[in-house]
C-alpha positions, -999 to +999 in steps of 0.1 A: +068-143+020+055-116+042+032-085+026+063-059+023+072-035-006+108-040-012+113-008-022+093+016+005+090-011+030+055-005+033+041-030+050+006-043+063-011-018+092-039-024+120-064-002+125-097+004+134-136+004+116-160+022+138-196+008+135-225+029+137-262+028+140-290+052+137-302+075+111-284+109+110-298+142+125-301+163+088-318+128+076-348+129+103-333+107+130-316+111+163-283+106+153-256+082+150-241+060+180-208+047+178-224+005+192-188-010+182-143-004+170-135-035+151-101-043+147-088-042+107-058-050+085-052-023+061-030-040+030-007-024+010-014-028-027+012-053-040+021-064-073+048-089-084+063-071-112+097-078-135+111-047-143+138-038-172+165-024-160+189-008-191+221-002-170+226-038-163+208-053-194+184-077-175+151-082-160+147-078-120+116-098-102+106-078-073+073-074-052+064-037-049+033-013-044+017+005-071+032+037-050+065+025-058+060+019-093+054+055-099+083+058-082+101+037-104+087+056-133+092+088-122+132+085-111+139+054-134+147+017-128+183+018-115+183+048-096+154+035-075+169-002-069+201+009-061+191+035-036+168+012-020+194-013-020+182-042-043+205-038-068 
């Protein structure tokens, strides 16, 4: 299964990590120099959760990010899942 949040649609992003060598001027060196830029992936913090929906009277299994879990706690399970089109 893909690494995508069911509620927010957060997915794996790609970016770059900058490699630097040398000692900072503040620490007595001649400065930090960029030697290489490496591609990397940034993954969302996904969790598989069973969420109780009182309006339906049952649990819903869902893969969501921790940020989406905070949204569920704030707005309620039924409202959030309905807005996302899951129920």
